[in-house]
Structure formats: C-alpha cells, structure tokens
N, C-alpha and C positions, 0 to 999 in steps of 0.2 A: 493373545487378540481374535476376537469370533468374529467371524465372518458371517453376515447374514447372505440371504437370498431376498428379491422380493417378495413381501407378504409376512415374511417370519417376524418373529418378536422374539425379546428376550427380556428377563429380570434384570435391570442395573446392579443390583446387590451379588446378585450371582457371578457378575464379572468381578469386581472389585468394592474394596470395605469402603474405598474415599470415592464414591460415586453420588457422593450427596451434592458437589459442585461440579458441573462437566461441562469443557470447552468443547463446543462442535464445528467439525470442520467441513465446508462444502468446497468438492475441489474441482475442476476442468482444465482443459486444455484445450487450446484451438490450431488447426493445421496452421490459419493466417496469419497467427499471432495477433488477433485483435478481437478475441473473444472475451465477453464482459457480461455480467449479469449483476443484479443488486439483488440482495439478501434480504429476506422480510421474515418475521418471526410473529406468529398469532397466537393469543391465549383464551381459550375457550373453557366456557360451563358448560354446564350440562344440559344445555338446550344445544351444544355445539355451537355457538355462535359467540363472537366477540361480546366482554359485557359492556364495554365501551370505545370510543377511540381510542382511549391510553392502553387496549390491548395490543395496537398492532403497531411494530415496531420494524422501523424501516429505514432509509439513510436519511430522513431528517427528524427524524424521533430511535435516534440510536439507542438508548438506555430508559430503563424502568426508573422511577424515583427511588424505589425501594431495593435497588439495585438486583433484582433480580434475576434479569435480564441485560444484555449490553451485546452490543453489535460492535466487535473488535477491528472490524476492515479488514482489509485484502492486503494480502504477501504474498510473493513468489514462491511456489513447491517446484519440486523435479520434474513433476507433469505439468506446469502451466500456473494457473494460479490456485491460490485456496482461501476463501472466506471465512473468519471465525466468529463464534457466538460463546458467550462466556453465559452458564446458567447456573443460579444456584438456588437448587432443587428446594432447599429448607425456605427459601424465602418466598418461595410462589406462595399467592394466597389460597388458603385452604379451599375457595369455592372455584378454583380454575382445576380443570380434571384432562384436557390434553393441552399440549405446547406444539404447533405445526409449525415445521420449521422448511422454507420457500424460498424462492430465487423467480425472478423474473427478465426476461432481457427484451432491449427497445430497440427500435429503427426497424420495427418488423421482423427482427432477428429469430432463429428457433432455436432450441436445444439440440436440435438431431445433428447442427452444424459444430457443434462441441465432441471432442471427445476425452474419455477417461472420466466420465462423471461418476462422482462417487461422495458418499457421506461418511465420516467418522466421527468417534467420540474419545476423548480424554478423558480421566479423572482429575482430580484436583491436585494428584502430585504429577501430572502430565505425562502419564501412560496413556497409550491407546488401548483402548477397552474392547472396541469393535469397530467394523469397518463394511460398509454395506454399497459394491460397485453395482452401477445402476445401467444395466444395457437397453439397447433400443429405444433412446431417445431419438422423436420425431420430429412433425413440426410445429411441437407447441411451444409456446413464447412464454409460458408459467409453469413451474415445476414446485411440486411439494417431495421434498427429499425423503422425508421421514416425520416421525412424531413421538415423541412423549407422552406418555397417558400414564394416570394413576390407578394402579388396581389392587386393591385390598391393602390398603395403605401403603404400597412398594411404588416405585417409578419403574416402566417399562419402556421398551423404546421397540417402534412398528417401523420396518422398512417399506417405504411404499413405494417411492416410483412413480407416480402419477403426474400426467402433464394436462395441463389447458392449453388447447388452440383458440380459445376465444381470451387468450392472455389473461393479464392480473385483473383486468374486469371480471374476468370469469370468477376467478378464485375467490376474488376481494367477496363477490357477492355470494357467494356459497356461505362464507363465512358473517356475515353479516355485515360486510364493509363496500360502502358504492362509491362508483367512480365519476368527477364530476370534471368535466374538461370544455373548454371551448374550442370556439373552429380554429381561431389563429396558434393557438399551440397543437392541433392536430396536423394542423399544415408544416408548422415548421418540424413537427417531430417525423411528417412523413418523410421530409427530403433525403433523399441518399448521398454519405460522401461522395461519392462519385460524380455526383450532378455539381459539386462547389465551382468548379470551373466554368459550368456551360452558363453562357449568356440567354438573358430573356429573350431579345430579339435577334439570335443567331439559328433558331430554329430553319430547317428545310422550308418547311410548308406551315401552312396556318394552323392555329391549336385550339383544339375544342375547350370552351370554357372548363376551367376547373369541377371536379365533382364536389357534393356537401364532403365533409371531412366527416370520418367515420371513428366511431370509437375503436382502441387498437391497444395492444398490450404495451407497444413502443410508448404512447401519450400516456400510459396510467402510471409511471413511476417519477415523475421525478419535479420540475422546479421549485423552489421555495416559494410559498405563497407569499401574496402583498398581505402587509401587516397596516391595518387601518389605524391610524392615531385617535380616532374618534369613539366615543362608549359604543358598546354594543347595542342593536337595534331587539330586543326580545320577540317582536313580532315577527322579522325575517330570519327564516331558516338558516344555517348556517351550510355555504354552498362547499367549504373545503375543510378538510382536518390540519386542523392550525393549531401545528405543534410548535411552529417556533416561539420563544420567549425573547425577552429583551436582553440584547449582547451589548456587551463592554468590549471594543476593538482598540488597540490600540494605534492612531493615525501613523501612517507610513513616513512624510516627513515630520519633523519634530514641530514643536513652535519655535518662531525666533529668539533664541537666547537672548538673556539681560547682560551678559559679560561685558564688559568694557571690548575685550579683546580676546584672541584665542589661548593665550596663556594661564586664565581664569578657568581651572576645572571644575565641572561641575560635581559636588559632594556625592557619593554613590553609596548604596546601603552595604552594599559589600565590596569593602576596596581590597584590591589586587597586589600595587606595585609594590608591595612590601615583602611577599613571595618570594624565597630565596633556594627553596629546596623541595624536591620532590613530595619527600614527606609532609612538610606543610602543604603543598600543592592539595596531595590527598584529603588530608584531613580537612581543610577549608571547603574543598568541592564536596565531599561526602554531607560535610554539616548543612552547607548551604541548600544543596538538593534537598537532601529529606526533611529540611524546616519548612520551605516552600510546599514540600508536596502535603505535609500535616495539613498546613495553614491555607492552601487551597486545593478543596477536595477535589474538583474537577481534575486537577492537574494529576495528584496521587492517585485517583482510581484509574486515570487512564495509563499511565505507565504499570500498574500491578494487575489490573483485569486479566491481561493476557496471561499472566503465572497462576491463575486459579485463585488469587486473593477475593474474597467477598466485599460487598459494599458495607462499609459500616464507620463507625469512628475510628482513628488511624493516630496512631503515635509512633514518633521516631526517637531515638536514641542514636548515640554516638559512644566511641570510645567504652563502653561495655566489656569488663572483664569476665569471662566465662572461666570455670574450672575446666581441667582436662588431664586428669595424671599427676604427674610433678610440674608440668609445664602450664600454665594458663594462657588461653588465649586471648585476646583483644581484637575481635571483627571491628572494622573500618564504621560499621552501622548496625542497626536493628530498625526493621520497621514491624510494629504490631498494631491488629487489626483487631476491634472487638465488636461482633454482631450475634446478639438473641443470647448474650451469656457466651458465646464461645471467642477462641481466641485464636488469629492465623497468624504466626509468626515466620520472618525471614530475616536471615543473616544476609549482611550486605559487605563486600568485598572491592574495596575500589584501588584503581590506579589510573592515574594520569601519565601524560607526557610520553606516549608510545610505549611506557613499560610495562613489559606482560606479566600478565596472571601465574602465579605459581602453581602447578599442581599438587606438590605436598601442603600445601598452605590451605588450598581448595579443600583437599579430601579431610581435612582436619577439620574444619569446620562442616563438613560434611557429618563428621561421623560425632560433633557436638550436638548438631539439631537432632540426627536421629536418636541421641540418648536423650536429648531434651522435649522430645516431641513435637518440634519445630517443621513447621510444614516444608521450607523452602532456602536455598541457600541465592543469592542474587549477585553474579559477579557484573562489574560495569568499569568498562575501560574505554580506549580507541580502538578497538579492534571491532569490526564487524561478523555477528556471527552468521555461520552458513550450516545448511541443511548438511550432514554427512560430514563435517569437517570438524570437530568439536575444538574449541581454545585451550582446553586442559582435558587431560585424561584424568578419571577419578574410577574407583572401584564401589561398587554398590553392591553390598552384603543382602542377596537375598534373603538369607535367614529372617531377618528383622522383620516384624510384623508393620514396623512404622517404617515407611519409605518415605525420606526426602527428595524433593524436585530440587534439579540444577538449572538456572535460568539466567541468561546472559542479555544484557542490555549494552547498547553502545552510547557513549555520547553526542553522538551524532544522531542518534534516534529521539535521545532527550530534547535536543535542541528543534528537532522537528516537530514533537508533540506540543511544544511549548510555543513555535511559532504558527503552529495551525490555529492555538488558542485565540491569541493573542493577536493575530491578525487577521484571520479569516472567520473562524468559528463565534468567538467571543464567548466572554464569561459574564456571572453575575451580577459581580460586583467591580467599581475601580480599582479600589485597592487590591483584590487580586490580579486585576491586569497589571497593575505596576509592579507587584511582587514577580509577576511572570517575567515582566520586561527587563527587570531588574535581573533574576537568573539569567537570562538569555545574555545581557550585556556582559554578566561575569563569565559566561561560557565561552564567548566569541573572544574575550581580552586575549589577548597574542603570550601573556603571561599566564591564563590559567590552567595549560596542559590538557584543556578538554577538547581539543579540536576534532575529533573522529580520527578515523584511520588516514594515517602520514606515513606511510613506508611499507614500499612493494616486496620488502624482506630481504635476506643474504641471498636469493637464488637467482635474483635479477641481473646483477651484472655479469654474473658466470652465463645466463640464458642469453642476454644479447649478445656476450663475446661470441657463445657458440654458434648464433647464426649469424652475425659477420662474420667468421671465419669457417662457416659451413661443419662444425665438427659436432651440432646436438644433433643426438639419436632419438630415435622413437622408446619411449620407453624410460627418458630419464624420468628421475622424479623432482628434479628441480623445475623442468616445463610446469610440473603438477602443482608445485608451490606457488610459481606464478599465476597461473589461471585460476587459482584461489585465489590469490592475492587481487587479480584484476577485475573476479566477480565481488570482493568485498569493496572494491572501487568504486562499480559500477553502480553496486547498491546504495551506495551513501553518496553520489550524485543524485539519486532518484530521491532521498530523502530532503537534499538540501533543494534541489529545485520543486519538489511536490510543497515544501515548506514555503517559498517564495512565491509559489503561482495560486497555493491554497487547492490545488486540483491533486488527484490520484495519480503518481508517477511511479510505475513497477518496471523491473526488468522483463524481458520478454526472452523464456528460456525454452531453446529448441534442443530438440534431440529424439531418437527413435523411442516408441514407445516402449515400455517397460523399463528402461535404464534406470539404474539408481544413481547415486548423486556421485559415489565415485568413477563408476564406469563412465556417466557422460562426462565428469571433468578429464578421465586418462585420454577419451577420446579426443577431446578437446586440445590437450595436451600434445599428442601425437599433431594434431593438426598443426598446431605451434612448430613445433620441429618440421615441419612438411615445406611449409610456407612463409613461417614467421613470423604471422598475423595474430592479434587479437581482435576479437568482434563481441559486438555488444550490440543489443535493439531494446529500447526504453520506450515504454507507450505512455502517454501524456494523455488524458480525460481532454477532450474535446478537440485534439488535433485530428489534421486529415492522414495522417498516416503513422507509421512505427520510424523514431527516428535512429537511426544506424550509428555507431561509432566504432573505427577500425583503425588499430595503432597497428601501422608496418614498421618492426623492429628492424626491416632490411634496409629499408631508404630514409628510415627516421622520423615518417610522416603521419599526423592523423587526419582523418578524413571524418566528415558528419557529413549526413545524407537524410533526405527522407524520400518516400515516392508516392504523387498523386495519379491514384486512378484516373483514366481518360472518362469524361462524362459520355453520358449514353444518345444524348443527344447534339445537335450542334454541327459545323463545320469545325472542322480540326485547325485550319485557320482562323478563326474566332477564338478557340482553346488558347492558342499560342498568345494573339493576342491579349487575352484577357489576363495570364498568365503574368506575363511581364508587365502587364500595368500594375497587379496586386503586387509584384515584387520592386514597386517603385523608389522604396528606403534600401531598398538590400542590396549588400556588398557587388562593385563590380565585377570583382573576380570570383562569382559564385559561379559554379559549372552547372550546365541545363544538359540534357540529354534527353531525346525521346527515347520513349520502350515502346517496344515492336514485337506482335505477337510471333512468336518462332524464334529462332535461333538467329533471326536478321538484328544487325543495332542499326540503330537511328542514330539521324543526324545528331551535333550536340556544339555548344560555343557556349564561352561567356556572357553571362549577361550585358555586359559593356558593349559588348559586338553585336547581341541581341536586341537591342533595347531601339534601335532603328530599324531592323529588320527583323520582327518575330518570325517571318512565314519561312526565314532558315532552318525553325525547328520541323517543318514539315518535310518527309520523305518523298524524294521524287517518282518511286515507283508507286505500287497499290497495294503496298502491305496496310496491316491494320494497326494503328495507334493503340497501345493499352493503359499508356500513362506518360508520367514524366518523372525524374529522377534530379533532384537537387542534390546539391553538395559543396562543401567546403574543403580545404586542406591546407595544414598548415606542419609547422616543425612542430617536433614533440621534444619531451625535454627528455635528458638521458641520466638523471639522477635518480636515486630509488625513494628520496626523502621527499619532504613537501616544501623544499625550499623554491624561491621563484622560477630556478631554472630547471625544477625536479619535472619527473615526469606526470605526477599526480596532479600540479598545478597547471601543466598544459592541457589535460583531459578536462578538467573543470571548465578554463577558459574557452577549449573548443567547443563544449558543448554551450557552455550561455552564449558563446557569441552567436552560433546558429540560431539556436532559439530566439536568441532575441531579436536578430537582424534580418532571420528567413521566417522560421516557423510562426512568429508571430505578424508576419506580413500576409500570411494565407487564411482564409476565411475558415472561420474555426468549424468543426464538425458540428451539427446542432444536437444539443443535450438538451433542450427544454423539453419536460414530460409534466404530465398532469398531473396533480395531487391526489392522492385517493381522501375521501369523505367517508363520514358513517353515514350508512343510508339504510331502509327498513328497518326491519327487528335489529335489537344488537344483544337480546337474549337478556 
C-alpha cells in the first residue's frame, strides 16, 4: 500500500493493474461518538466546473445513470466510520478531466472535531492500493479529501486535504454549483440538539428578536426537494437541484384481504412450505435472490457495487458445473455483468439455516475463479462479516497475475437493502417493487433459513458459566469469540432497525487510537472477563443521542439507555417538566437520572414517580446539570440460539421496546438541510 502526504500524487496504474475500477473510502472517528459527514463527488470538465447538475453526486443523487459513480453508503470501521464510493474509471465520460472527492458536515460542525481523517483507494479486487492520512483539520465544515484526474490518458490521484470554512456553499460555488435555501430551513438547521428540551417560554429574561438566517454549511446539504405535480414553467428558473425521480414503494399496511377467513392462504411467487432439507433451502434461496437481482437492476446494483462490480447488463445462473481436476465443482450460483464488451464474473456460495461456510470449499472456488479469470467469489450466509475476523481462511497465491477478491454478504444485509428500496427509497416500476416484496416475504418466512445471525456460538455457555462462577480469566480465547458474536449481533440489529426506519443506523466503535481490530476486541474480551458485561452503542440518524445497550452476564439483565444533553438556556425545573411531558406515552418503569458535572451523582427515579413531581430531578445543591439519562432494564435470554427464550431475541426485543416507547417520544434532532442547485456557469 502506498501512503501519500498532502499535495503528493501518484499514477493508479503504477500501483495496481486492476485500477480501472476503484472503491474510495473516506474515514473518520469522533471522540464523542456522534461525528458524521455527507460525502459528495463532483465531475469537472476542462473548465474545472461541473457540466450540469447531473455531475454532482450526494445523498439524494447517489449514482450516475451510466454506472460510473455510485455512493455506497456508510459502514463502521475499526477507527470510527467509513463512507465508500465506487468509481468505474472506464465509464467516466471522455470530457471529464477531474473527479473531486469531498465531504461536508452539518449543524455547524467542524472537521477539526473529528479524528483519524483519511482517504484510501482499493482496486477492483478489493486490495487497498493507497492511503492518505489527513493532518490538521480545523474549523472547516466542508473538505476536499482528494481528487482523481487524467494525465496523458491515465488516471492519477492527488492528495488534497483542503477545507472550506464557508461550508458546502463555498465548495459548491467554486465548482459551478449554487446553494438555494429559505429562512425556515436555515432556522431549523441552526437549532442545536442540546436545545431540544428547551421551552421557548422558560428563558430567564426577555429575548432579542431572532437574527435573519445566514447561509451555512449545515443547511447546505439536505432535505429532499418538494416535487410538483404540475408541468414545469420554462420561464421560471429552477431554484433547486431536482434529482428525485418518481418512486414506487409498498405501503406498510397491506390492503384489506378479500379472503373469507384466515385459513385462505394467499398465493405467492416463491412458495416455501415444501422445503424439507438445508440443501433445498440453499438451492431455492440462491435461485430466488439471483433471479430478482437480475430482473430488478437497482437491487442487483445495490448488492454488487461494493464488490467492485461494474454497472451493466446482469445475468445470473445457478448450479453450473465447472471443471476442476478430476472432481468438477458446482458453485451455488454465478453472477455475470457485461459492460462495454467486458465481463465481470463472480462465483456465489450460499449457506442457510446457520450452517457455516467451509474453508476448503471456498478455497476450491477461489482457485477455479483465478484459473478462469473471474473477478470474485461471494459467500452468502446468516453470519455477519467483521473486519479483521474472516469467516473462512483461504490462501491466496501471490504469484498469480490474476487476483480474485473474496467478499461476504449476510442474509440480513440482503433483507435490509430490499426493505430500504421498497419501504423508503422506492424503485422505478411497480413490478420491481412487487418482486422485491415477494423476495422479502420469502426471506422472512420461518422456513426459509435466511434469518441472519442466529447463534452466539459454542463459547457462549462456557463464558456465561465462567463469569457466574468467577473462573473466567483475562486472555481466555472463548471470551474473544463471544465479543465477536456480540459485535455481529449488534450489526444485525442496526441493519434491521435501519431497514424499518429508513434511517442510517450504525454501531459506534470506541477504542484507543491506532488499535487494530484484534487488539480492540481483545481489550473488550479482557473487560468482559473482569466485569461480566457486554456493551455496545448505536447511532440512529435524527435521534438526540446515542442508544447504549449493556448485557450484564452476572445479573442476567439487559439495559438500554440514551443520554440527552441539557439545554443551554432556561431553568432546570422547566427542562425536567418538558422532558416528563415528552415521555407521556413512555413505560412507567422508565428510569431517569440527572447527570451532573464532575463526579457527583444526580437525582434519579422512575417515570411513574416523577410524573406528578418532575422537580424531584433537580439537585438540592448548586451543581451544574449536564443532561439526563433515560434507561430501561429487562431480563435477558440465556440460551445461545435464536429461540424465543434465547439471548439474541431478548436483545432485539429490548432495543425495539426502548426505541419505540422512549426514543420516538423525544423530539428528533433537526436534520432538514437545504438542497444544492445549479448556479452560475456550469462549464
């Protein structure tokens, strides 16, 4: 891997012969666990301006029609968060000379508040070929991480690391994109999360009239534009970049059935009741998924873009026999994509019902793919992949000129992407929405075997017993296995919750700076041996804080909680009253604790007792209130599997109950941000 310093440049072809398609990763971490940024990509011509609105890719325009650029979204990394962009350099239009990779922050946040700022590039087989750690970010609210540019018919990368303290508005103006926003959106975007409990009537003194809203980076990045049903008026200039297309989604509540009674079973495109063996489940699930992927391009593209696949015509195949010495092999499926006369091919191996992947089987497929010039092997199972903890061990022959990438996809990820498309983002045709809905119904059926992570592993019971008997010692490898299973479970919880809400839901990973995946998990395993607790934090876009989940294996209790920062203005008594009013529909056993500055503990009590006397949350002394912690506690399941009485189901239920009955009662963090629009010369 080639490491760059600011201002340096390098030719991609000199780093890898597979650099015609790259995945660009922008990474950062936040000491407070609440750092986020919106990635954007701009295509510039020889005038160093965008050619049109279509050359600006951001959250509401995440992919180019020709497949040359696609924003793949955010995922957790060992140092924090990572946002990825897939870029097919062979598909970039000839008149585009530069590709600018940038990001912006909202709510007046600064990049200087983030740590471990960096950008890296991986080639089409997944090998990281360059890395640029960015030092010294300051008050900038928009940042150009780097750029790809043409030089003598080849692509090069330049490490830029330049910020804009004028935010996205300043960055966009430089490249021919204007910002159009109204005062109402500005006002909402300016509101700080810590003021969500503030009552407009409880200020200690008269307030000055509000200042007129100003153009800020915070308001320059967000809410989807209103779509008019009427015809466009040619005489009126467009005020916003209108990238939203007509969307087809499936309603959450189905139409009333015409069946006479509940015994009438509705016909299904993918029947499932006849499945009797794991082999039947694997064959059926593979065929259904690959078929829907090939017939619904948006889903097929969504599931393969992160693996370096190009955008193009996709065909899928099942049960294909491939020669391999004296014993031909038959992978469960093959994905083949054709673009501009070139083929991209991946072998697919599927497991269902919790069955593990087999290393020797995957090794055979890797060898076959390398010999036949295929690009990838994709494994698909209920397991969730973790960085630094491979599900299978394979050997890669570095002497081979053609390298094959090994990727993993969880059934939970497939269900998440399908749900995001038909419930929230929408697809272009009703038939596509129906196909995805039938796929989801199949995956969610109890007999499909495609339910995602569903077993804490063989180390779970010995570790629980060791904690109970106080015989578990630091360095026990079984504790490390439990920590890995816990992280897989939390990632699956995030996928499920994100699909239901249509929001970005991510695990927050904390650890000492510079720790690799194994070292971080080893430290967590040692802590588990000492205090008997598993802890995780989940960030849900739009919520007022981080949702924490703690499983205490000593007491057999699960605790879910969230901390709300205190408002900057107003009286503490009014804060307490407003908080209790917001929690009008929350459970009576909800525990509320006042957080104090310094080591002192604040008052606490259940919502049932605080409803008539919210003032009991106010400390008697003169200590400074910093916020409030809300928490619920319940008994946790003990078994390692996915039964009703199991640990996994109890974690799902605890998170669901806390989010639906507590978090949704609180006012959301303001997320409305203004849309960028084309302005000035666009080159």
